[in-house]
N, C-alpha and C positions, 0 to 999 in steps of 0.2 A: 504494500500500500504506500502511495506517495506521501512524503512528509508535507505537512501543512505549516505555514508560518502564522504565528499568532503574536501580535505585538503586546508588549507589557512594559511597565515602568517600575523600576526598583533601584534607585541610585545607591542603595547600601549593599546590593548583591555583589559578592566577590566572584571573580572568574576562575575557571579551572582549565586544565590542559585539554579536556575533551570538548570544550565549547566551540561552536562555529564562529568564524570571524569574517565580517565584511571589512577588509582592510583597504585603506586608500593611501596612495603615495602620489603626490603631485596630481591629485584629482583622478588618478587612474586606479582601477580596482585590481587587487592581488588575487590571483586564482591559479589553480592547477588543473590540468586536463587528465581525465582518466582514459583508460584504453577504449571505453565506449564512446568517447568524444563528448560526453556530458561535462560541462564545466562544473567543477566542485570548488567550493570555498574552503580555505584552509582551516585547520583546527588551531586553537590557541597555542598548543605545544609546538606547531610548525613555525610559529612566529616568535617564539620565546627569545631568540637571539637578536631580534630587531628592536631598536629604540621606539617606544610608543609615546607620542606627544599628547594624545587625547584618546579617551575611550568612553563608550556609553553602552550600557545593557539595553537591548531593544526588544527582547521577547524570546520566543522559542520556535524552533523548527523541528517538528516531530518531538522527540524526547530531549533534544539538546538546547541549551541556552545559546543565544546569539548576541554578538557584540559588534559595534562599529569601532574600528580602530583607525587612528590617523598616525601614519609612520613618518619618520623624518624624511625630508625631500631628497636626501642624498643616499637613501637606502639602496643597496645593490642586491639583486635577486639572482639565484641560480635555479636551473631546472630541478624539480618540476614546477617551481613557482615562477610566475610571469605576470606582467602588467598589461592591461588592456583597457580601452575606453568601454564603459558599460554598454553603449549603443552597439559596439561591435560584437559583444557577447550575446546579444538578444537571441539570435537564431540557435544558439547552443544551450541556452539555459532551460532546465526542466521547468515545467509549468509553475511550480510553487517556489522556484528559486528566484524568479524575477520580483515577486512581491517583497521578498526579503531584501534583495539588493536595492529595489526602488525605495523602500522605506529607509534604508541606510543612507543612500545618496541624498535623499530629500532632507533628512535630519542633519547631515553634514553641511549642506548648503545653509540650512536655517541657523545652525550654531555659528557658522562663519559670518552670516549677514546680520544677525540680531544679537549684538553684544551690549548695546546701550539702550536705555529707556528713551523712547521717542517723546515722552512727556516732559521729563526733567533732565535727561542726559546722564543719569547715573549708570554705573556698570551694573548689569543684570546678574542675578544669581539663579541657578537651577532650582526649580521647585522641589521640595522634599516629598511631594505627594502625587504629582501629575506631570505629564509631558508639557512643561511650560517654563517660562522664566519670569521671575518676580523682581520688581524694583525694590531694593531695600529702603529707598528714600520716600517714594510716593505710593508704594504698595500696588502699583499697576501690574497686571498680569498679561504676559504676551505668549500667545500660542503659535505653533507652527503655521505658516502662511501657505494656503493652498489656492492656486489660481485655476479656476475652472475654464475649460476650453471645449468648444464643440468641434467635431470632425464629422463630415458628412459625405457619403457616397451618393452621387447624383447620377441617375440613369435616364435614358430615353429609349424606349423599345429595347433592343438588344445591344445597346451601346452604353458605355460608362464614361463619365467626364473625368479626365485626369489632367492635372496641371503641373507645370514646372515652376517651383518657387526659386527666386534668385539665390537663395541660400542652399539649395539642394546640390549635392555633388553630381557632376557630370550631367547626364541626360535623364536622371531619375524624375519620374512623375508620380504624383500621389493625388489623393482626394483633397477636398477643400477643408481647411481648418482655421480656427481663429479664437481669440479669447472672448469670454462673455463679459459684457460691460455692466457697470452698476445699474441696477434697476431693470435689467433685461431678464426675460424668461429664456430658457434654453432654446425653445422654438423660435423666439424672436432673434436670438443670436444666429441661428442657422440661416434665417431669411436675410438678415443684414449682411453677414459675412459672404454668402453666396452672391448677393447683389453687388457688394463692394469689390469682390475679387474677380468675378467673371461676368458681371452685368446681367444676370438672368433671374427670373422668378421661378420658384419651385413650389410643389404641392405634395400632399401625402407624406409629410415629415413624420418619421417613425423612429422612436428610440430603439437602439439595438443592444448596446453594452457600454462598459466603461473600463478605463485602464489608468492606473497611476503612471505618470510620466515625469520622472524626476530630472527634467532638463530645462530649468532647474527645479520647478515646484508645481507642475501642472497636474490636473486631473482631466483626462480626455473623456468626453461623453459622446459616444458614437451614434450617428443617425443614418438613415437612408432617406432619400427624397427623389421625386420625379420632376424633371424639367418640364416647363410649360411649352417651351419651343427649343430649337437647337441653336439659337443665336448665342454666340460667345463674344464678350468684350472684356478682355483682361485689363486689370488696373494699371499694369506697367510699372508698378511700384514693388509689390510683393510677388505678383505673378507675372512672368514675362511671356509665357505661352501656355495654351490649354487646347484640348481637342477631345473629340469623341472617338472612342476606341471600342472595337469588338474584341472578343476573347482571342481571336486569331491575329490581332494586330497590336497587342499590348506593348508599350515601351518598357524601359527599365522601371520597376516598381519597388516599393519599400521591402526591406527584409522581413522574413518571418519573425514573429514575436511582437510586432507592433500592432496596435489596433487598426491602423491604416491598412496594413496588409490583410488583417482579418476581414475587414469590410470588403476588400477586393476579392479575397478568396471566397467569401460568402456569396458574392455576386457570381463568381465563376461556377459555384456549385449549385446555383438556383435550379429548382426542379423543372420549371416550365421554360422552354426555349422554343422559338419558332423554327 
């Protein structure tokens, strides 16, 4: 049975050699690769010789405790340990490994970003009871910041709309995505982002799934929608090209493991095709 990650908070808990660690060095994650090609995170005992700058207990993965570690930036690794960007590991992570890694990377970003109180400027302290930071001067409480974003697969008949964002590597195309603005519903965000980025109207907006996306602190909420016509007008700012594609003419698409790829794969596996 696959291990399940369950978050927990206990700042007084000591670590042991058999605990799993999501360790970061220069914002890259430390991992080892098993013969099965599944990425495995190291045990604490495997990192015992490395200088640890910071550490947080984050919960359990199966029967094992899990920790986030920050290692010194000049740490040198030898096989079987290696460093990779978390995005690059997505296709290789077991289903329940990504929630653990996502949780860890998001918390690392939060700890690095939120060190001082936004109300009075005092240095914050970790809460003794919950995942939060407390200001010792004004008693304000600050929680991890999560930025919701919509992502939507737009179809028209047997075609899917895929777009190239200026920040995408090479010729990669994906579905439309964008952050939810204050006061918006998720459905409103879908309509606005689609109109802003590719200049079209959509209907039959349906929620499909969600995925934590710690780059740096997003929660992706996935939808499908149908275009009201085939006209495309890219914004030229975020999106520099977009087009309608059939399953036989797909361009380079996102890697497995992302909710964007899941939406595309779900469309490819649709039961009714003409």
